[in-house]
N, C-alpha and C positions, 0 to 999 in steps of 0.2 A: 767386190764380186761381180760378174759381167756372165751374160748370156747371150751369145748369139746362134740362130737357127741357120741352117741353108736349106732352100728349097730346089726339088730337081726341075720344079715348072715356073712359068711366069704365075703370078697373082698367088704366091706362095701355097701352089698347088701339088700336088703329086708326093715322092716321099720327101723324107726330110731330117734332119739329121742336127741335133742342138751339140755345142759346146760351150764348155765355160772356162777354158784354160787355152793355154798356147796346144797347136796342135801343128807340127813339122810337116806332116802327111796326110793331105786327107782325102787320096784317091781311093783309097779301101773303102771309103765312106760315103762316097757316091762318085758317080760318074761324070754328072754333071751341075750347074748353078743357073738357074734365072730368075731365083730373086733371093733375099733376104731381108729376118725382120734382127735388129737386135733390141733385145727387151731391156739390157741395162748394160753398164757399162760402154766402154770404148773397142774397137777392133781393127787392126790392120788387115786385110787381107791378100793374098799375094797369089799371082798366076803361075808359080813356080814352085815347088818344093821346097823345104828348108827355108824359107823366109827370104827367098828371094824371087826377081823377077819385077814385074810393075807391081807397082802398092796402092793399096785401095784405102781411105780412111774411112770408117762407118763408125759412125756416133748412133744413139739410140732415135728407133724409128724402123721403118717401113720400107724397103726397098723392092717392090712387088714389080718393075722391070729393069731394076740394076744396072744388071749387065749388059744389057743394049744401050741404052743411053750413057754409060761412060765410058763406050766404046770398047769395054772388055770383052773378051772372048767367054766361054760359059763355063770357063775353068778355073776352078779355085783349088788350089796345091795345097795352101798352108795357112795359117791363122794366127794371129800374135792380138794377148788381150795388153791392152794399155793400163798399168795400175792407176787407179784414182791417186792426184796429186791436187794439192791446192796451198800448198803454203810457198816456200819460194824458190824461185828460179834461176837459172845461171848457167848462162851458156858461154865458150870464148872461141870465136868464131880467129880461123888464122891465114893469110893470105896468101902463104906458102906451105910447102908439104912438110911434114914433123915439125909442127909447132910458130913457125915461124911470121910474126907481124900478126901481132894481138889487137881485135877487140871484144871486147865486154856485152854483152846484153841480159838483162834480167825482164824484159816486158817483150811484148810483141812488136816486133817493125814489119811494118807494108813496103817499106822502100829502103832494102840496104845500100844502093848508090847511095840515094838522098841522104841517110844516114853517114854513111862512111869512106863514101867517093870511091869506093871501088864495087866490084858485083864477082869477081871469083875469089872463091872460097876454097882452097884446098882441104883443111883439115880443121877439126874442132874437136874442144874437149867440155862434156855436157856435164857440168857437177852436181846440178840439182834442177828436178824436174822430166819433163817428158817434152819433144819438141818437135813441130813440123815445117819443114825448110821447104820453101814452094822454088820453080824456075821461075816463073815471072810475077812482078811485084802485085799487093792487093790478094795476098792469099791464093793466086790463082795458078794452072797449071800442073805438069807432074810435083810432085810432093814426095817427100823421103822421111819415115819416123826416123827420130834421133832419140833414145833413150840414155841416160847414166854411161858416161865412159868414153875413151878415146878414142878418133876416131884421124889416125894418121894421111887419108888421105882421103877426096871426095870419093872412090870407088868402096873405101869402108862401107862409109854407106848406101850403095846399089847408086851411087850419083853417077850419071854418065857424060859428064863435063863438070866442072868448077863454076861455071856462070848459076849464079842464085838470085832470085828478087826478094823474095822476104822470109819472113818467120815465124809463125806462131807459139805460143806455148799450147800444149794441151790439158786443158784441165777440165775435174769432173764437166760435161756440157750439162 
């Protein structure tokens, strides 16, 4: 079970809203968000309703002025709780759309280009566990949450292009 609290002001001030599950539209709960506290679990927050737009990974801790430091505006419009998972992880990455040119991972990979000699991945199949895929090597840059399922195109995971630098498992941190 996870719990995230959204505050209207910096340093955990002002009105707040507690959330313990997925919420596709937070707009009616609060108008702006300037700080966040994750009391338990892990969450992805989005700047658009319906789990779309820019994504930000949130793990346990306090983010007194997270919005300013992350470059995110004060709009948090949806959030998704990431289920706890600590057993096996398995993902297949494909060079081509609709699952052609397969590579498989079961652990973190800080540099996809070094590992597979390619950096463009157009589709994937998350068979076990939850993952974060990053634009750049060493788990930097814009990131994308991948939960179990088939992604036939990078646009299915809200990617803006197919170039990826690294990927890591989301374990209960």
